[in-house]
PASEBA-1860 file (N, C-alpha, C; in nm, 3 decimals):
! residues 53
1> XXXXXXXX> -0.713/0.351/0.356/-0.730/0.254/0.466/-0.700/0.321/0.600 ~ -0.585/0.387/0.606/-0.545/0.445/0.734/-0.611/0.578/0.761 ~ -0.678/0.633/0.659/-0.745/0.760/0.680/-0.871/0.745/0.764 ~ -0.914/0.622/0.785/-1.034/0.599/0.863/-0.998/0.607/1.011 ~ -1.058/0.703/1.080/-1.026/0.720/1.221/-1.133/0.656/1.307 ~ -1.090/0.582/1.405/-1.182/0.512/1.493/-1.160/0.562/1.635 ~ -1.268/0.572/1.708/-1.255/0.620/1.845/-1.215/0.505/1.936 ~ -1.118/0.533/2.018/-1.074/0.434/2.115/-1.130/0.478/2.251
9> XXXXXXXX> -1.190/0.384/2.321/-1.263/0.421/2.441/-1.176/0.479/2.551 ~ -1.069/0.409/2.588/-0.991/0.459/2.701/-0.914/0.584/2.662 ~ -0.933/0.689/2.735/-0.864/0.814/2.706/-0.927/0.891/2.590 ~ -1.025/0.829/2.525/-1.091/0.890/2.410/-0.991/0.945/2.308 ~ -0.886/0.868/2.284/-0.789/0.908/2.183/-0.841/0.867/2.047 ~ -0.805/0.944/1.949/-0.839/0.908/1.812/-0.712/0.856/1.744 ~ -0.716/0.730/1.710/-0.601/0.670/1.643/-0.646/0.616/1.509 ~ -0.561/0.627/1.412/-0.594/0.569/1.283/-0.592/0.416/1.296
17> XXXXXXXX> -0.653/0.352/1.200/-0.657/0.206/1.199/-0.515/0.150/1.198 ~ -0.426/0.213/1.121/-0.288/0.166/1.114/-0.219/0.175/1.249 ~ -0.238/0.285/1.318/-0.175/0.301/1.450/-0.224/0.195/1.547 ~ -0.350/0.161/1.535/-0.405/0.057/1.623/-0.342/-0.079/1.590 ~ -0.325/-0.107/1.462/-0.262/-0.233/1.422/-0.118/-0.240/1.473 ~ -0.046/-0.129/1.459/0.093/-0.123/1.502/0.102/-0.142/1.654 ~ 0.013/-0.078/1.727/0.014/-0.092/1.872/-0.016/-0.236/1.912 ~ -0.108/-0.300/1.841/-0.141/-0.439/1.869/-0.019/-0.528/1.844
25> XXXXXXXX> 0.048/-0.507/1.731/0.166/-0.587/1.697/0.276/-0.567/1.801 ~ 0.296/-0.442/1.843/0.397/-0.415/1.947/0.364/-0.492/2.074 ~ 0.235/-0.497/2.109/0.194/-0.571/2.228/0.225/-0.719/2.215 ~ 0.198/-0.775/2.099/0.226/-0.917/2.076/0.377/-0.942/2.079 ~ 0.454/-0.853/2.017/0.600/-0.868/2.016/0.655/-0.872/2.158 ~ 0.598/-0.791/2.246/0.649/-0.787/2.383/0.618/-0.916/2.458 ~ 0.517/-0.990/2.411/0.482/-1.117/2.478/0.566/-1.234/2.429 ~ 0.625/-1.219/2.311/0.702/-1.329/2.252/0.843/-1.283/2.218
33> XXXXXXXX> 0.922/-1.250/2.320/1.056/-1.194/2.292/1.154/-1.293/2.231 ~ 1.127/-1.423/2.243/1.228/-1.521/2.199/1.185/-1.604/2.080 ~ 1.065/-1.579/2.027/1.016/-1.658/1.914/1.053/-1.586/1.784 ~ 1.174/-1.615/1.734/1.229/-1.537/1.623/1.146/-1.545/1.495 ~ 1.098/-1.665/1.461/1.020/-1.679/1.338/0.892/-1.598/1.345 ~ 0.825/-1.608/1.458/0.699/-1.536/1.477/0.725/-1.385/1.477 ~ 0.831/-1.345/1.543/0.866/-1.203/1.548/0.897/-1.147/1.408 ~ 0.967/-1.227/1.328/1.001/-1.181/1.193/0.875/-1.156/1.113
41> XXXXXXXX> 0.778/-1.246/1.126/0.651/-1.231/1.057/0.577/-1.106/1.106 ~ 0.576/-1.086/1.237/0.509/-0.969/1.294/0.576/-0.840/1.252 ~ 0.708/-0.839/1.248/0.780/-0.718/1.208/0.752/-0.683/1.062 ~ 0.733/-0.786/0.978/0.697/-0.759/0.839/0.558/-0.695/0.832 ~ 0.466/-0.745/0.915/0.332/-0.687/0.920/0.340/-0.542/0.969 ~ 0.423/-0.520/1.072/0.437/-0.385/1.126/0.491/-0.290/1.020 ~ 0.589/-0.336/0.943/0.644/-0.254/0.836/0.537/-0.220/0.734 ~ 0.451/-0.317/0.703/0.342/-0.293/0.610/0.253/-0.178/0.660
49> XXXXX> 0.217/-0.182/0.788/0.129/-0.079/0.843/0.201/0.057/0.851 ~ 0.329/0.055/0.884/0.405/0.180/0.888/0.413/0.242/0.748 ~ 0.437/0.158/0.649/0.445/0.207/0.512/0.310/0.260/0.464 ~ 0.203/0.201/0.516/0.068/0.240/0.472/0.027/0.376/0.530 ~ 0.094/0.417/0.638/0.055/0.542/0.704/0.077/0.661/0.619
END
């Protein structure tokens, strides 16, 4: 799953699918600093992607 590399337009960086998911989750986490239930769910998803790397 994570071995699939996708081109990201800005900066033309190559990030794996997992890295993109993790970056997206980090962005969402920064928008919801006080929503503990939502954050817990997101952190579990982030752990899944980190483990998948």
